[in-house]
PyMOL Python script that loads the backbone (N, CA, C, O; Angstrom):
from pymol import cmd

cmd.read_pdbstr("""\
ATOM      1  N   MET A   1       9.680 -26.368  -8.811  1.00  0.00           N
ATOM      2  CA  MET A   1       9.336 -25.332  -7.569  1.00  0.00           C
ATOM      3  C   MET A   1       9.133 -26.781  -6.170  1.00  0.00           C
ATOM      4  O   MET A   1       7.988 -27.184  -5.967  1.00  0.00           O
ATOM      5  N   THR A   2      10.148 -27.317  -5.467  1.00  0.00           N
ATOM      6  CA  THR A   2      10.712 -27.576  -4.289  1.00  0.00           C
ATOM      7  C   THR A   2       9.395 -26.825  -3.416  1.00  0.00           C
ATOM      8  O   THR A   2       8.909 -25.750  -3.766  1.00  0.00           O
ATOM      9  N   LYS A   3       8.947 -27.591  -2.257  1.00  0.00           N
ATOM     10  CA  LYS A   3       8.138 -27.617  -1.233  1.00  0.00           C
ATOM     11  C   LYS A   3       9.062 -26.074  -0.616  1.00  0.00           C
ATOM     12  O   LYS A   3       8.321 -25.128  -0.350  1.00  0.00           O
ATOM     13  N   ASN A   4       9.665 -25.985  -0.533  1.00  0.00           N
ATOM     14  CA  ASN A   4      11.436 -25.459   0.655  1.00  0.00           C
ATOM     15  C   ASN A   4      10.597 -23.952  -0.813  1.00  0.00           C
ATOM     16  O   ASN A   4       9.477 -23.678  -0.380  1.00  0.00           O
ATOM     17  N   ASN A   5      10.801 -23.336  -1.810  1.00  0.00           N
ATOM     18  CA  ASN A   5      11.053 -22.619  -2.660  1.00  0.00           C
ATOM     19  C   ASN A   5       8.538 -22.113  -2.098  1.00  0.00           C
ATOM     20  O   ASN A   5       7.932 -21.276  -1.428  1.00  0.00           O
ATOM     21  N   ALA A   6       8.375 -22.674  -2.507  1.00  0.00           N
ATOM     22  CA  ALA A   6       7.013 -22.738  -2.325  1.00  0.00           C
ATOM     23  C   ALA A   6       6.823 -21.618  -0.772  1.00  0.00           C
ATOM     24  O   ALA A   6       6.265 -20.594  -1.166  1.00  0.00           O
ATOM     25  N   LYS A   7       6.996 -21.558   0.172  1.00  0.00           N
ATOM     26  CA  LYS A   7       7.362 -21.820   1.220  1.00  0.00           C
ATOM     27  C   LYS A   7       7.635 -20.147   1.419  1.00  0.00           C
ATOM     28  O   LYS A   7       6.905 -19.197   1.703  1.00  0.00           O
ATOM     29  N   ALA A   8       9.403 -20.342   1.047  1.00  0.00           N
ATOM     30  CA  ALA A   8       9.225 -19.324   0.353  1.00  0.00           C
ATOM     31  C   ALA A   8       8.853 -17.843  -0.239  1.00  0.00           C
ATOM     32  O   ALA A   8       8.812 -16.752   0.330  1.00  0.00           O
ATOM     33  N   TYR A   9       8.632 -18.167  -1.408  1.00  0.00           N
ATOM     34  CA  TYR A   9       7.297 -17.310  -2.042  1.00  0.00           C
ATOM     35  C   TYR A   9       6.314 -16.785  -1.139  1.00  0.00           C
ATOM     36  O   TYR A   9       6.354 -15.602  -0.801  1.00  0.00           O
ATOM     37  N   TRP A  10       5.327 -17.669  -0.673  1.00  0.00           N
ATOM     38  CA  TRP A  10       4.027 -17.548  -0.130  1.00  0.00           C
ATOM     39  C   TRP A  10       4.912 -16.521   1.610  1.00  0.00           C
ATOM     40  O   TRP A  10       4.163 -15.564   1.803  1.00  0.00           O
ATOM     41  N   LYS A  11       5.726 -16.500   2.369  1.00  0.00           N
ATOM     42  CA  LYS A  11       6.637 -16.004   3.227  1.00  0.00           C
ATOM     43  C   LYS A  11       6.800 -13.774   2.481  1.00  0.00           C
ATOM     44  O   LYS A  11       6.595 -12.620   2.856  1.00  0.00           O
ATOM     45  N   GLU A  12       7.237 -14.493   1.431  1.00  0.00           N
ATOM     46  CA  GLU A  12       7.767 -13.589   0.869  1.00  0.00           C
ATOM     47  C   GLU A  12       6.219 -12.105   0.090  1.00  0.00           C
ATOM     48  O   GLU A  12       5.951 -10.913  -0.065  1.00  0.00           O
ATOM     49  N   ASN A  13       5.742 -13.575  -0.109  1.00  0.00           N
ATOM     50  CA  ASN A  13       4.698 -12.599  -0.944  1.00  0.00           C
ATOM     51  C   ASN A  13       3.759 -11.658   0.509  1.00  0.00           C
ATOM     52  O   ASN A  13       3.662 -10.431   0.488  1.00  0.00           O
ATOM     53  N   ILE A  14       3.117 -12.587   1.740  1.00  0.00           N
ATOM     54  CA  ILE A  14       2.723 -11.650   2.985  1.00  0.00           C
ATOM     55  C   ILE A  14       3.419 -11.157   3.359  1.00  0.00           C
ATOM     56  O   ILE A  14       3.208 -10.519   4.389  1.00  0.00           O
ATOM     57  N   ARG A  15       4.458 -11.154   2.853  1.00  0.00           N
ATOM     58  CA  ARG A  15       5.268  -9.670   3.310  1.00  0.00           C
ATOM     59  C   ARG A  15       5.055  -8.930   3.278  1.00  0.00           C
ATOM     60  O   ARG A  15       5.015  -8.021   4.107  1.00  0.00           O
ATOM     61  N   TYR A  16       4.643  -9.085   1.487  1.00  0.00           N
ATOM     62  CA  TYR A  16       4.753  -7.207   1.059  1.00  0.00           C
ATOM     63  C   TYR A  16       2.941  -7.597   1.291  1.00  0.00           C
ATOM     64  O   TYR A  16       2.735  -6.827   2.229  1.00  0.00           O
ATOM     65  N   VAL A  17       1.668  -8.232   1.052  1.00  0.00           N
ATOM     66  CA  VAL A  17       0.649  -7.061   1.719  1.00  0.00           C
ATOM     67  C   VAL A  17       0.665  -7.175   2.787  1.00  0.00           C
ATOM     68  O   VAL A  17      -0.436  -7.105   3.334  1.00  0.00           O
ATOM     69  N   ILE A  18       1.894  -7.410   3.672  1.00  0.00           N
ATOM     70  CA  ILE A  18       1.482  -6.371   4.882  1.00  0.00           C
ATOM     71  C   ILE A  18       2.046  -5.886   4.690  1.00  0.00           C
ATOM     72  O   ILE A  18       2.254  -6.512   3.650  1.00  0.00           O
ATOM     73  N   ILE A  19       3.064  -4.778   4.624  1.00  0.00           N
ATOM     74  CA  ILE A  19       3.218  -3.793   4.340  1.00  0.00           C
ATOM     75  C   ILE A  19       2.772  -3.224   3.480  1.00  0.00           C
ATOM     76  O   ILE A  19       3.149  -2.063   3.319  1.00  0.00           O
ATOM     77  N   LEU A  20       1.592  -3.915   2.392  1.00  0.00           N
ATOM     78  CA  LEU A  20       1.358  -2.582   1.924  1.00  0.00           C
ATOM     79  C   LEU A  20       0.038  -2.137   2.689  1.00  0.00           C
ATOM     80  O   LEU A  20      -0.698  -1.209   2.355  1.00  0.00           O
ATOM     81  N   LEU A  21      -0.041  -2.571   3.251  1.00  0.00           N
ATOM     82  CA  LEU A  21      -1.717  -2.887   3.231  1.00  0.00           C
ATOM     83  C   LEU A  21      -1.020  -1.883   4.970  1.00  0.00           C
ATOM     84  O   LEU A  21      -1.863  -1.168   5.513  1.00  0.00           O
ATOM     85  N   LEU A  22      -0.143  -1.918   5.376  1.00  0.00           N
ATOM     86  CA  LEU A  22       0.229  -1.253   6.631  1.00  0.00           C
ATOM     87  C   LEU A  22       0.378   0.155   6.727  1.00  0.00           C
ATOM     88  O   LEU A  22      -0.124   0.935   7.537  1.00  0.00           O
ATOM     89  N   VAL A  23       1.229   0.380   5.672  1.00  0.00           N
ATOM     90  CA  VAL A  23       0.822   2.136   4.565  1.00  0.00           C
ATOM     91  C   VAL A  23      -0.415   2.134   3.714  1.00  0.00           C
ATOM     92  O   VAL A  23      -0.063   2.754   2.710  1.00  0.00           O
ATOM     93  N   TRP A  24      -1.469   1.837   3.584  1.00  0.00           N
ATOM     94  CA  TRP A  24      -2.956   1.638   3.343  1.00  0.00           C
ATOM     95  C   TRP A  24      -3.250   2.233   5.157  1.00  0.00           C
ATOM     96  O   TRP A  24      -3.737   3.325   5.450  1.00  0.00           O
ATOM     97  N   PHE A  25      -2.985   1.609   5.733  1.00  0.00           N
ATOM     98  CA  PHE A  25      -4.127   1.948   6.937  1.00  0.00           C
ATOM     99  C   PHE A  25      -2.994   3.548   7.433  1.00  0.00           C
ATOM    100  O   PHE A  25      -3.617   4.531   7.835  1.00  0.00           O
ATOM    101  N   LEU A  26      -1.953   3.612   7.379  1.00  0.00           N
ATOM    102  CA  LEU A  26      -1.062   4.485   8.269  1.00  0.00           C
ATOM    103  C   LEU A  26      -1.726   5.576   7.136  1.00  0.00           C
ATOM    104  O   LEU A  26      -2.253   6.393   7.891  1.00  0.00           O
ATOM    105  N   VAL A  27      -2.008   6.072   5.673  1.00  0.00           N
ATOM    106  CA  VAL A  27      -2.832   6.501   5.230  1.00  0.00           C
ATOM    107  C   VAL A  27      -4.189   7.455   5.362  1.00  0.00           C
ATOM    108  O   VAL A  27      -4.572   8.587   5.658  1.00  0.00           O
ATOM    109  N   SER A  28      -4.854   5.453   4.687  1.00  0.00           N
ATOM    110  CA  SER A  28      -6.206   5.983   5.656  1.00  0.00           C
ATOM    111  C   SER A  28      -6.879   6.011   6.399  1.00  0.00           C
ATOM    112  O   SER A  28      -8.102   5.989   6.260  1.00  0.00           O
ATOM    113  N   TYR A  29      -5.949   6.098   7.939  1.00  0.00           N
ATOM    114  CA  TYR A  29      -6.910   6.088   9.103  1.00  0.00           C
ATOM    115  C   TYR A  29      -5.556   7.166   9.646  1.00  0.00           C
ATOM    116  O   TYR A  29      -5.840   8.257  10.140  1.00  0.00           O
ATOM    117  N   GLY A  30      -4.546   6.863   9.540  1.00  0.00           N
ATOM    118  CA  GLY A  30      -3.423   8.186  10.396  1.00  0.00           C
ATOM    119  C   GLY A  30      -3.476   9.176   9.470  1.00  0.00           C
ATOM    120  O   GLY A  30      -3.824  10.221  10.020  1.00  0.00           O
ATOM    121  N   ALA A  31      -3.265   9.323   8.191  1.00  0.00           N
ATOM    122  CA  ALA A  31      -3.276  11.051   7.493  1.00  0.00           C
ATOM    123  C   ALA A  31      -4.662  11.882   7.579  1.00  0.00           C
ATOM    124  O   ALA A  31      -4.787  13.105   7.503  1.00  0.00           O
ATOM    125  N   GLY A  32      -5.795  10.786   7.778  1.00  0.00           N
ATOM    126  CA  GLY A  32      -7.307  11.061   7.528  1.00  0.00           C
ATOM    127  C   GLY A  32      -8.353  11.379   8.933  1.00  0.00           C
ATOM    128  O   GLY A  32      -9.474  11.799   9.221  1.00  0.00           O
ATOM    129  N   ILE A  33      -7.284  10.926   9.451  1.00  0.00           N
ATOM    130  CA  ILE A  33      -8.057  10.779  11.322  1.00  0.00           C
ATOM    131  C   ILE A  33      -6.248  11.332  12.740  1.00  0.00           C
ATOM    132  O   ILE A  33      -5.819  12.339  13.303  1.00  0.00           O
ATOM    133  N   ILE A  34      -5.968  10.185  12.642  1.00  0.00           N
ATOM    134  CA  ILE A  34      -5.271  10.847  13.800  1.00  0.00           C
ATOM    135  C   ILE A  34      -3.493  11.810  13.812  1.00  0.00           C
ATOM    136  O   ILE A  34      -2.652  11.798  14.711  1.00  0.00           O
ATOM    137  N   PHE A  35      -3.448  12.554  12.435  1.00  0.00           N
ATOM    138  CA  PHE A  35      -3.391  13.549  12.536  1.00  0.00           C
ATOM    139  C   PHE A  35      -3.549  14.882  11.145  1.00  0.00           C
ATOM    140  O   PHE A  35      -2.880  15.625  10.427  1.00  0.00           O
ATOM    141  N   LYS A  36      -5.161  14.403  11.522  1.00  0.00           N
ATOM    142  CA  LYS A  36      -6.173  15.043  10.805  1.00  0.00           C
ATOM    143  C   LYS A  36      -6.002  17.137  11.345  1.00  0.00           C
ATOM    144  O   LYS A  36      -6.653  18.003  10.759  1.00  0.00           O
ATOM    145  N   ASP A  37      -5.207  17.384  12.275  1.00  0.00           N
ATOM    146  CA  ASP A  37      -5.380  18.211  12.314  1.00  0.00           C
ATOM    147  C   ASP A  37      -4.104  19.611  12.700  1.00  0.00           C
ATOM    148  O   ASP A  37      -4.054  20.837  12.801  1.00  0.00           O
ATOM    149  N   THR A  38      -3.420  18.660  12.782  1.00  0.00           N
ATOM    150  CA  THR A  38      -1.236  19.162  11.815  1.00  0.00           C
ATOM    151  C   THR A  38      -1.477  19.257  10.136  1.00  0.00           C
ATOM    152  O   THR A  38      -1.139  20.163   9.375  1.00  0.00           O
ATOM    153  N   LEU A  39      -2.206  17.949   9.832  1.00  0.00           N
ATOM    154  CA  LEU A  39      -2.430  18.596   7.982  1.00  0.00           C
ATOM    155  C   LEU A  39      -3.601  19.088   7.343  1.00  0.00           C
ATOM    156  O   LEU A  39      -3.974  19.081   6.170  1.00  0.00           O
ATOM    157  N   ASN A  40      -4.196  19.612   8.639  1.00  0.00           N
ATOM    158  CA  ASN A  40      -5.122  20.256   8.376  1.00  0.00           C
ATOM    159  C   ASN A  40      -5.020  22.216   7.917  1.00  0.00           C
ATOM    160  O   ASN A  40      -5.508  23.062   7.167  1.00  0.00           O
ATOM    161  N   LYS A  41      -3.867  21.996   9.178  1.00  0.00           N
ATOM    162  CA  LYS A  41      -2.967  23.517   8.281  1.00  0.00           C
ATOM    163  C   LYS A  41      -2.549  23.615   6.471  1.00  0.00           C
ATOM    164  O   LYS A  41      -2.246  24.598   5.795  1.00  0.00           O
ATOM    165  N   ILE A  42      -2.634  22.755   6.246  1.00  0.00           N
ATOM    166  CA  ILE A  42      -2.203  23.127   4.664  1.00  0.00           C
ATOM    167  C   ILE A  42      -3.566  22.763   4.106  1.00  0.00           C
ATOM    168  O   ILE A  42      -4.472  22.090   4.598  1.00  0.00           O
ATOM    169  N   LYS A  43      -3.422  23.640   2.488  1.00  0.00           N
ATOM    170  CA  LYS A  43      -4.185  23.462   1.647  1.00  0.00           C
ATOM    171  C   LYS A  43      -3.908  22.638   0.484  1.00  0.00           C
ATOM    172  O   LYS A  43      -2.796  22.343   0.047  1.00  0.00           O
ATOM    173  N   LEU A  44      -4.745  22.390   0.151  1.00  0.00           N
ATOM    174  CA  LEU A  44      -4.781  21.146  -1.219  1.00  0.00           C
ATOM    175  C   LEU A  44      -5.802  21.611  -2.013  1.00  0.00           C
ATOM    176  O   LEU A  44      -6.840  21.584  -1.350  1.00  0.00           O
ATOM    177  N   GLY A  45      -6.026  22.104  -3.333  1.00  0.00           N
ATOM    178  CA  GLY A  45      -7.069  22.759  -3.798  1.00  0.00           C
ATOM    179  C   GLY A  45      -8.421  23.521  -3.109  1.00  0.00           C
ATOM    180  O   GLY A  45      -9.609  23.611  -3.419  1.00  0.00           O
ATOM    181  N   GLY A  46      -7.791  23.891  -2.286  1.00  0.00           N
ATOM    182  CA  GLY A  46      -8.456  24.942  -1.565  1.00  0.00           C
ATOM    183  C   GLY A  46      -9.087  24.042  -0.900  1.00  0.00           C
ATOM    184  O   GLY A  46     -10.235  24.469  -1.020  1.00  0.00           O
ATOM    185  N   PHE A  47      -9.197  22.789  -0.080  1.00  0.00           N
ATOM    186  CA  PHE A  47      -9.272  22.125   0.926  1.00  0.00           C
ATOM    187  C   PHE A  47      -8.435  22.068   1.782  1.00  0.00           C
ATOM    188  O   PHE A  47      -7.380  22.699   1.715  1.00  0.00           O
ATOM    189  N   LYS A  48      -8.909  20.935   3.198  1.00  0.00           N
ATOM    190  CA  LYS A  48      -7.352  21.461   3.833  1.00  0.00           C
ATOM    191  C   LYS A  48      -7.298  20.074   4.279  1.00  0.00           C
ATOM    192  O   LYS A  48      -8.290  19.471   4.688  1.00  0.00           O
ATOM    193  N   LEU A  49      -5.529  19.319   4.155  1.00  0.00           N
ATOM    194  CA  LEU A  49      -5.062  18.704   3.962  1.00  0.00           C
ATOM    195  C   LEU A  49      -5.304  17.385   4.621  1.00  0.00           C
ATOM    196  O   LEU A  49      -4.741  16.422   4.102  1.00  0.00           O
ATOM    197  N   GLY A  50      -6.095  17.162   5.749  1.00  0.00           N
ATOM    198  CA  GLY A  50      -6.277  16.667   6.701  1.00  0.00           C
ATOM    199  C   GLY A  50      -8.028  14.996   5.870  1.00  0.00           C
ATOM    200  O   GLY A  50      -8.390  13.822   5.802  1.00  0.00           O
ATOM    201  N   PHE A  51      -8.319  16.596   5.498  1.00  0.00           N
ATOM    202  CA  PHE A  51     -10.115  16.297   5.371  1.00  0.00           C
ATOM    203  C   PHE A  51      -9.502  16.009   3.555  1.00  0.00           C
ATOM    204  O   PHE A  51      -9.319  14.794   3.474  1.00  0.00           O
ATOM    205  N   TRP A  52      -9.234  16.528   2.496  1.00  0.00           N
ATOM    206  CA  TRP A  52      -8.869  15.309   1.247  1.00  0.00           C
ATOM    207  C   TRP A  52      -8.733  14.725   1.868  1.00  0.00           C
ATOM    208  O   TRP A  52      -9.749  14.263   2.387  1.00  0.00           O
ATOM    209  N   PHE A  53      -7.012  14.093   2.502  1.00  0.00           N
ATOM    210  CA  PHE A  53      -6.935  11.791   2.980  1.00  0.00           C
ATOM    211  C   PHE A  53      -7.488  11.809   3.072  1.00  0.00           C
ATOM    212  O   PHE A  53      -7.995  11.378   2.037  1.00  0.00           O
ATOM    213  N   ALA A  54      -8.778  12.232   4.240  1.00  0.00           N
ATOM    214  CA  ALA A  54     -10.375  11.576   4.904  1.00  0.00           C
ATOM    215  C   ALA A  54     -10.993  10.474   3.158  1.00  0.00           C
ATOM    216  O   ALA A  54     -11.084   9.257   2.994  1.00  0.00           O
ATOM    217  N   GLN A  55     -11.321  11.823   2.062  1.00  0.00           N
ATOM    218  CA  GLN A  55     -11.959  11.949   1.750  1.00  0.00           C
ATOM    219  C   GLN A  55     -11.551  11.573  -0.010  1.00  0.00           C
ATOM    220  O   GLN A  55     -12.299  11.640  -0.986  1.00  0.00           O
ATOM    221  N   GLN A  56     -10.494  11.281   0.040  1.00  0.00           N
ATOM    222  CA  GLN A  56      -9.858  11.052  -1.215  1.00  0.00           C
ATOM    223  C   GLN A  56      -8.835  10.989  -1.423  1.00  0.00           C
ATOM    224  O   GLN A  56      -8.452  11.347  -2.537  1.00  0.00           O
ATOM    225  N   GLY A  57      -8.129  10.625  -0.696  1.00  0.00           N
ATOM    226  CA  GLY A  57      -6.146  10.437  -0.308  1.00  0.00           C
ATOM    227  C   GLY A  57      -6.212   9.346  -0.803  1.00  0.00           C
ATOM    228  O   GLY A  57      -5.924   9.002  -1.949  1.00  0.00           O
ATOM    229  N   SER A  58      -6.842   8.379   0.590  1.00  0.00           N
ATOM    230  CA  SER A  58      -7.013   6.804   0.304  1.00  0.00           C
ATOM    231  C   SER A  58      -6.958   6.056  -0.357  1.00  0.00           C
ATOM    232  O   SER A  58      -6.351   4.987  -0.422  1.00  0.00           O
ATOM    233  N   MET A  59      -8.287   7.098  -1.525  1.00  0.00           N
ATOM    234  CA  MET A  59      -8.383   6.080  -2.941  1.00  0.00           C
ATOM    235  C   MET A  59      -7.162   6.244  -3.540  1.00  0.00           C
ATOM    236  O   MET A  59      -6.457   5.236  -3.561  1.00  0.00           O
ATOM    237  N   TYR A  60      -6.728   7.229  -4.026  1.00  0.00           N
ATOM    238  CA  TYR A  60      -5.411   7.302  -4.214  1.00  0.00           C
ATOM    239  C   TYR A  60      -4.745   6.654  -3.996  1.00  0.00           C
ATOM    240  O   TYR A  60      -4.549   5.858  -4.914  1.00  0.00           O
ATOM    241  N   VAL A  61      -4.209   6.514  -3.199  1.00  0.00           N
ATOM    242  CA  VAL A  61      -3.194   5.273  -2.218  1.00  0.00           C
ATOM    243  C   VAL A  61      -3.925   3.635  -2.793  1.00  0.00           C
ATOM    244  O   VAL A  61      -3.541   2.967  -3.753  1.00  0.00           O
ATOM    245  N   PHE A  62      -5.009   3.343  -1.880  1.00  0.00           N
ATOM    246  CA  PHE A  62      -5.161   2.262  -2.825  1.00  0.00           C
ATOM    247  C   PHE A  62      -4.853   1.399  -3.831  1.00  0.00           C
ATOM    248  O   PHE A  62      -4.319   0.292  -3.885  1.00  0.00           O
ATOM    249  N   VAL A  63      -5.472   2.426  -4.880  1.00  0.00           N
ATOM    250  CA  VAL A  63      -5.473   2.469  -6.295  1.00  0.00           C
ATOM    251  C   VAL A  63      -3.425   2.559  -6.621  1.00  0.00           C
ATOM    252  O   VAL A  63      -2.792   1.522  -6.822  1.00  0.00           O
ATOM    253  N   ILE A  64      -2.906   3.620  -6.607  1.00  0.00           N
ATOM    254  CA  ILE A  64      -1.579   3.342  -6.314  1.00  0.00           C
ATOM    255  C   ILE A  64      -0.648   2.212  -5.943  1.00  0.00           C
ATOM    256  O   ILE A  64       0.314   1.774  -6.575  1.00  0.00           O
ATOM    257  N   LEU A  65      -1.224   1.779  -4.593  1.00  0.00           N
ATOM    258  CA  LEU A  65      -0.728   0.464  -3.768  1.00  0.00           C
ATOM    259  C   LEU A  65      -1.421  -1.185  -5.186  1.00  0.00           C
ATOM    260  O   LEU A  65      -0.722  -2.196  -5.109  1.00  0.00           O
ATOM    261  N   ILE A  66      -2.384  -1.239  -6.025  1.00  0.00           N
ATOM    262  CA  ILE A  66      -2.346  -2.012  -6.514  1.00  0.00           C
ATOM    263  C   ILE A  66      -0.591  -1.372  -7.430  1.00  0.00           C
ATOM    264  O   ILE A  66       0.563  -1.077  -7.117  1.00  0.00           O
ATOM    265  N   PHE A  67      -1.136  -1.427  -8.189  1.00  0.00           N
ATOM    266  CA  PHE A  67      -0.315  -0.754  -8.890  1.00  0.00           C
ATOM    267  C   PHE A  67       0.889  -1.284  -8.412  1.00  0.00           C
ATOM    268  O   PHE A  67       1.247  -2.184  -9.172  1.00  0.00           O
ATOM    269  N   VAL A  68       2.443  -0.958  -6.568  1.00  0.00           N
ATOM    270  CA  VAL A  68       3.537  -1.071  -6.178  1.00  0.00           C
ATOM    271  C   VAL A  68       2.592  -3.258  -6.047  1.00  0.00           C
ATOM    272  O   VAL A  68       3.520  -4.063  -6.133  1.00  0.00           O
ATOM    273  N   TYR A  69       1.500  -3.837  -5.924  1.00  0.00           N
ATOM    274  CA  TYR A  69       1.317  -4.895  -5.472  1.00  0.00           C
ATOM    275  C   TYR A  69       2.118  -5.671  -7.091  1.00  0.00           C
ATOM    276  O   TYR A  69       3.227  -6.196  -7.197  1.00  0.00           O
ATOM    277  N   VAL A  70       0.965  -5.448  -8.234  1.00  0.00           N
ATOM    278  CA  VAL A  70       1.113  -6.177  -9.832  1.00  0.00           C
ATOM    279  C   VAL A  70       2.694  -6.440  -9.910  1.00  0.00           C
ATOM    280  O   VAL A  70       3.193  -7.444 -10.419  1.00  0.00           O
ATOM    281  N   ARG A  71       3.636  -5.032  -9.134  1.00  0.00           N
ATOM    282  CA  ARG A  71       4.706  -4.600  -9.910  1.00  0.00           C
ATOM    283  C   ARG A  71       5.877  -5.649  -9.661  1.00  0.00           C
ATOM    284  O   ARG A  71       6.722  -6.208 -10.361  1.00  0.00           O
ATOM    285  N   LEU A  72       5.329  -5.635  -7.655  1.00  0.00           N
ATOM    286  CA  LEU A  72       6.085  -6.437  -7.273  1.00  0.00           C
ATOM    287  C   LEU A  72       6.556  -8.121  -7.036  1.00  0.00           C
ATOM    288  O   LEU A  72       7.538  -8.812  -6.765  1.00  0.00           O
ATOM    289  N   MET A  73       5.005  -8.219  -7.371  1.00  0.00           N
ATOM    290  CA  MET A  73       4.089 -10.143  -8.040  1.00  0.00           C
ATOM    291  C   MET A  73       5.079 -10.376  -8.625  1.00  0.00           C
ATOM    292  O   MET A  73       5.996 -11.123  -8.283  1.00  0.00           O
ATOM    293  N   ASN A  74       4.926  -9.466  -9.986  1.00  0.00           N
ATOM    294  CA  ASN A  74       5.583  -9.799 -11.113  1.00  0.00           C
ATOM    295  C   ASN A  74       7.382  -9.866 -10.834  1.00  0.00           C
ATOM    296  O   ASN A  74       8.050 -10.633 -11.528  1.00  0.00           O
ATOM    297  N   LYS A  75       8.039  -9.008  -9.783  1.00  0.00           N
ATOM    298  CA  LYS A  75       8.879  -9.512  -9.445  1.00  0.00           C
ATOM    299  C   LYS A  75       9.829 -10.920  -8.914  1.00  0.00           C
ATOM    300  O   LYS A  75      10.913 -11.431  -9.197  1.00  0.00           O
ATOM    301  N   LEU A  76       8.617 -11.186  -7.918  1.00  0.00           N
ATOM    302  CA  LEU A  76       8.235 -12.078  -7.106  1.00  0.00           C
ATOM    303  C   LEU A  76       8.779 -13.946  -8.068  1.00  0.00           C
ATOM    304  O   LEU A  76       9.556 -14.861  -8.339  1.00  0.00           O
ATOM    305  N   ASP A  77       6.923 -12.929  -8.158  1.00  0.00           N
ATOM    306  CA  ASP A  77       7.272 -15.004  -9.504  1.00  0.00           C
ATOM    307  C   ASP A  77       8.341 -14.984 -10.563  1.00  0.00           C
ATOM    308  O   ASP A  77       8.351 -16.099 -11.084  1.00  0.00           O
ATOM    309  N   LYS A  78       9.293 -14.155 -11.135  1.00  0.00           N
ATOM    310  CA  LYS A  78      10.556 -14.897 -12.078  1.00  0.00           C
ATOM    311  C   LYS A  78      11.270 -14.400 -11.511  1.00  0.00           C
ATOM    312  O   LYS A  78      12.118 -13.832 -12.198  1.00  0.00           O
ATOM    313  N   LYS A  79      11.478 -14.224  -9.546  1.00  0.00           N
ATOM    314  CA  LYS A  79      12.852 -14.993  -8.765  1.00  0.00           C
ATOM    315  C   LYS A  79      12.323 -16.664  -8.389  1.00  0.00           C
ATOM    316  O   LYS A  79      13.066 -17.549  -7.967  1.00  0.00           O
ATOM    317  N   TYR A  80      11.357 -16.749  -8.574  1.00  0.00           N
ATOM    318  CA  TYR A  80      10.371 -18.410  -7.577  1.00  0.00           C
ATOM    319  C   TYR A  80      10.073 -19.186  -9.024  1.00  0.00           C
ATOM    320  O   TYR A  80       9.527 -20.282  -8.896  1.00  0.00           O
ATOM    321  N   GLY A  81      10.327 -18.807 -10.208  1.00  0.00           N
ATOM    322  CA  GLY A  81      10.092 -19.489 -10.946  1.00  0.00           C
ATOM    323  C   GLY A  81       8.491 -20.021 -11.835  1.00  0.00           C
ATOM    324  O   GLY A  81       8.124 -20.937 -12.571  1.00  0.00           O
ATOM    325  N   TYR A  82       7.761 -18.441 -11.020  1.00  0.00           N
ATOM    326  CA  TYR A  82       6.509 -18.938 -11.630  1.00  0.00           C
ATOM    327  C   TYR A  82       5.719 -17.637 -12.870  1.00  0.00           C
ATOM    328  O   TYR A  82       4.577 -17.325 -13.205  1.00  0.00           O
ATOM    329  N   ASP A  83       6.906 -17.275 -13.160  1.00  0.00           N
ATOM    330  CA  ASP A  83       6.863 -15.830 -14.741  1.00  0.00           C
ATOM    331  C   ASP A  83       5.815 -17.670 -16.079  1.00  0.00           C
ATOM    332  O   ASP A  83       6.076 -17.377 -17.246  1.00  0.00           O
ATOM    333  N   ALA A  84       5.622 -17.981 -16.075  1.00  0.00           N
ATOM    334  CA  ALA A  84       5.098 -18.791 -17.559  1.00  0.00           C
ATOM    335  C   ALA A  84       5.561 -18.222 -18.977  1.00  0.00           C
ATOM    336  O   ALA A  84       5.201 -18.779 -20.014  1.00  0.00           O
TER     337      ALA A  84
END
""", "prot")
cmd.dss("prot")
cmd.show_as("cartoon", "prot")
cmd.util.cbc("prot")
cmd.orient("prot")
C-alpha cells in the first residue's frame, strides 16, 4: 500500500460514514420531529407514522445502515487491497 492509496481509502471511508450518518439524522430527527405532523396523517400498524419513526423507525434504519456500511467497507477493502 502506498501512502496515496491509504489516504484515498480513508477519504472514501469518511465519505461513506458522513453520508450514512446524514441518512440516519434525516430519518431520526427529520421524520421523527420536523416532518412529524405531515407523517402523522399516515398510519402504520394502527400508529401514526411520525410517532412510529420517533419510537421505532430510526432504530430500524440504524441497524440497516450498519449492514450497508459493512457491505460498502467490504467493497472498499477489496478495491484498495485490504481484503487479505
